[in-house]
C-alpha positions, 0 to 999 in steps of 0.5 A: 250791214246797216241797222234800222232802229227805234232809239230809246236813250233810257236804260233800265237795270235789273238782273238778267239769267244766264245759263246752259241746258241740261234737261231731266225728269222731275222726280214726282213728288206727287206718288203717295210713296209714304202711303205705301211705306207707312200703310198704318199712318192714314192721316199722313198719307191723306195730307200729303195727297192733299199737299200734292193737289197744290200746283204752280198755276201761273209764272210771269217774269216780264213784270216792268219790262219794255212793253209790259202791262203789269209793273211786277213779276208774279207766280200764282198757285192754285189748289186742284183738289178737293180739300183745303191745304195749309201753306204754313212753312211752304216757299216758291223759289226761283232759279235761272234757267241753268242756274243752282242757286235758289232764291226763296219767298215764304208763303203766308200761313193761310189755308188755301181752299179747294179751287182757290188761287194764291198770288205772290207778287215778286219783284218790279220793273221800271215800265209797265203801267198796271198794278197787279190785284191785291197780292197775297205775298209780297216777295223780291225776286227778279225773275227772267221774262223768258226763262227760268225755273220755279219750284213749289216747296214744302220747306222754307229752306233753299233747295239745292236741286229741283229734284229735292224731296221737298218740291211739290211741283215744278216748272221749268220753261225756256229751251234752256231750262235744265230742270222741268217735269216730263220731256221738255220744259214749257215754252218761253215766256215774254214781257206780255205772256205769262205761262199758264196752266191749261184748264185754269190750273186743273190739268197736271200731266206732269208735262211742262210743255203741254200743261203750260201755255204762253198767253197774255198774263192773267193773274188770280189771287185768293179773292178770285172766284174758286174753280172747282176741278174734277168736272168737265170744264169749259172756259170762255172765250176771251176777246181782245178788242180796242174800246174804239176806233177814231177816224178823220172823215173820208179817211177809213181805216183798220183795226186788228181783233182777237179772241182765244179760249184756253181749252178750245179753238176759236174758228169764226169770227163775224160781224153780228149785224151781218153785211154792213156797207162801211164795215167789213172783216178781212184777214181771218186767221183761225186758232189751229191749237188749243189756246191759240189766238184767232185774228181778223181785221176790221176794215171801215170804208172812207164813204162812212159819214160823221158820227159814232157806230157801235159794230159788234163782232161774234167770235165762235169756237169749236165747242159751240161757245160764242163770244162778242165785243163791241168796237165804237167807230167815231168819224169826226171832222179833223181839227188842226194841230197846235204843234208839230212833234219837232216843236213839242221836243225842242232842242233842250233836254225837255219840252218847252210845252211840259204840262200842256195839252197839244195836238200833233201828227205822225206816222206810227214807227212801233206799236207796243203793249202800252203806247206807240212811237210816232214820227213827223214824216217831214220834220223840221230841218233842224238837227238839234230837235227830234222828229219822233216821240212816245205816246203813252196810252196804258193799254194795247192801242188800235193803231198799226205801223204806217198809220198817220195819226193825229193825236191829242194828249198831255205832254209829260217827261218821263223818268224810267226808274233811276234814269238820270234822263227824261223822255218827253212823251204824249200821255193820257190822249183825249183823241187818236184820229187815223188820218191814213194807213200805209206810210213808210219813213226813211231811217235818219242815218247816224255816224259814230262817235257822238261828242256826248251822251247828251246828243242822243236827245236829239234822236229820242223817239226817232226811227234811225240807221247806224251806218257802220258796223257795230261791236256788242259791248255788253249783252247782260240785259239781252234776255230779259229786257231785250237790251244790248249796249253797242259801241263803234269799236271794241272797247279795251279795259283801260288797265290792259294798256295803262296802269291803274288810276293812272291819268291815261287810264283815267281818260280811257275809262271817261272815253268808254262811258261816252261810245256806248250806247243802249238799244232796246232791240228785241222788244222795241225795234225788232221790226227796224232791223235790216 
């Protein structure tokens, strides 16, 4: 069946976890067994009880992946007890969802105060735009962005089993995790969502599935405000609103607004200044579970005159709390473009306009957490130039698929990790003006094989359709990065047919390097798959 995919030629190389499920119950190391067996050693029992109050409060393995905001993976700890606890001789350890080999990051020799967080930074990827808050410890573990196991251990020696008596706390996340607390593992994480322990880390019912929720990553370190447990906590509503919406005159537009509450449900979203002729809210989706996201569309009529309009939105939850956000709606006269997307891309490997600021137009084909792809709806008719381009905004952009935009930004050649080829992109846009909405594009058909890998340059950033059946030649990075290597035919190991190092084997190996191509299908192109 034909597939529509947004092509990106850049591959990133990091480890992926693989495994099989074998659910188990966690050995609850928080029971004061030593106190019962050694009743006279009250000091030791008290120390063990204090240690049991330190928990894993957040886990994030999507750092540096496609669409991620943060560059690094991280593990966050939290002292939910009333007493300070020394981290000396402790470690955090990671294993893949079904793996039995644990990687170790030794914790710093510090004392974690009651209500204090500790941030362990792990491996970096090649994407992501933001650094973590100053970490309390640097590690190098490359964690899965979706599934895995993390243990807090009172030793710096790698454990051989999650049931080890040295394990103080454990989270298994994703459906294939073979070790977890309670009856089921926590949910899948993603490149944007971490697994956060409820009530800012205070909730600990030894049930990974309910203690943790997949929410937008929010790392905290030892310098973050202390959070005392033991009393009723009512966390604030967190809003997610673009700072501005820029529109051309007589066009109108729409953006999505959302909010969530870690210990409540956002149920109502309203305009703070009542009914305004040019502004309206539509499509309210209230939260139905604790911590879930509520959303609504802010619509702007095409009758709004030139100028800047601060629009205040109210959010309310089921606990009587409220929060507000302000979106600056700017309507301005549209100026002309300087060059089309195909002109900016050019027919060479790099743009002829690198370093210059250009104004161009295109239709959004894919929205990501740090930017969006757009494409010239007409193109230039030249098969050697790409009609698409990526616009890097660093944060989630206030655009939607189908929006026709006029963008002013600097032209840049981006290098992802150790990739051999660059990606032409627009970065740090000074203006993004919505010209119209609801537009669609017809994908460009691609016939395989191409003569060389260099020919992918002409499809960079474009919406494409492969018109023949494809064969998966590599899925090692599918779980972590959403990447598949595909080929037009099944690739055969050259030595299956020819003697090793023979000219025929070397020629077949060279051909195998040309045929495969990389498709980021889960996170970048799933909206374009038929």
